[in-house]
C-alpha positions in Angstrom: 65.3 23.0 -0.5 64.4 20.8 -3.4 63.7 18.0 -1.0 61.2 20.1 0.9 59.4 21.1 -2.4 59.2 17.4 -3.3 57.7 16.5 0.0 55.1 19.5 -0.3 54.1 18.2 -3.7 53.5 14.7 -2.4 51.4 16.0 0.4 49.3 18.2 -1.9 48.7 15.2 -4.2 47.9 13.0 -1.3 45.5 15.6 0.1 43.7 15.8 -3.3 43.4 12.1 -3.5 40.9 12.0 -0.6 37.9 12.5 -3.0 37.4 8.8 -3.7 36.5 8.6 0.0 33.4 10.6 -0.6 32.5 8.4 -3.6 32.5 5.4 -1.2 30.2 7.1 1.3 27.1 6.9 -1.0 27.9 3.3 -1.6 27.7 2.8 2.2 24.4 4.7 2.4 22.9 2.5 -0.3 22.7 -0.6 1.8 20.8 1.4 4.4 18.2 2.6 1.9 16.8 -0.8 1.1 15.8 -1.4 4.6 12.3 -2.3 3.8 11.7 -3.3 7.5 11.9 0.4 8.6 8.3 1.2 7.5 7.1 -2.0 9.1 8.9 -1.1 12.3 7.4 2.4 12.1 4.0 0.8 12.3 4.8 -1.0 15.4 6.6 2.0 16.8 3.6 4.2 16.1 1.3 2.1 18.4 3.1 2.9 21.7 3.6 6.4 20.7 -0.2 6.9 20.2 -0.5 5.7 23.9 1.7 8.6 24.9 0.1 12.1 25.3 -0.3 13.8 22.0 -0.7 17.3 23.6 1.3 18.5 26.5 0.8 22.0 28.2 3.6 23.5 30.2 2.8 26.4 32.5 4.9 28.8 34.6 2.7 31.6 36.0 0.8 33.1 33.0 3.4 31.8 30.4 2.1 28.7 28.6 3.9 26.5 26.2 2.2 23.8 24.2 3.8 20.6 22.5 1.5 18.8 20.2 2.5 15.5 18.2 0.6 15.0 15.1 1.0 11.7 13.1 1.8 12.0 9.4 1.4 9.2 6.7 4.3 7.2 8.1 5.8 9.5 10.7 5.1 12.5 12.9 5.4 16.3 13.4 5.9 17.9 16.7 4.6 21.4 17.0 5.7 23.8 19.7 3.7 26.9 20.7 5.0 29.8 22.7 3.8 33.4 23.0 1.0 32.3 20.6 3.3 31.3 17.8 3.6 27.8 16.5 6.5 26.2 14.9 7.6 22.8 14.0 10.1 21.6 16.6 10.6 18.0 15.1 9.4 15.8 12.4 10.1 12.3 11.0 9.0 10.5 8.0 9.5 7.0 9.4 8.1 6.8 12.9 6.8 8.8 15.9 9.7 7.9 18.1 11.7 10.9 17.1 8.9 13.4 17.9 8.3 11.6 21.2 12.0 11.9 22.2 12.2 15.5 21.3 9.0 16.3 23.1 10.4 14.7 26.3 13.6 16.6 25.9 11.7 20.0 25.6 9.6 19.0 28.6 12.8 18.4 30.7 14.2 21.7 29.5 11.1 23.6 30.4 11.0 21.9 33.8 14.5 23.1 34.5 13.3 26.6 34.0 10.4 26.2 36.3 7.6 25.1 34.0 5.1 22.5 35.1 4.0 20.1 32.3 0.8 18.1 32.2 
């Protein structure tokens, strides 16, 4: 019985020692933060995104859904309107790629439900 208690005590101490792992995570995130190339890449990524449609209208009968990409200072915001109510479906502070990807996913999902998008 004393042996089981000792084993449980060791397990509890070992489980509590996992907190230093969390301290190492921010250290891993630090090298990613100084990526000064991300804003430069965002500029080049923005150019192709501007060529893609910024407003997409999907219809099924009288039901109409609108997806509209709006550029921000260094990224984008994707607005989704249905039943006359607009909400932000996606946003990014670094490029327009994320908004474009989410717009295409929403278009695909609406197509599965019978909407036709232009």
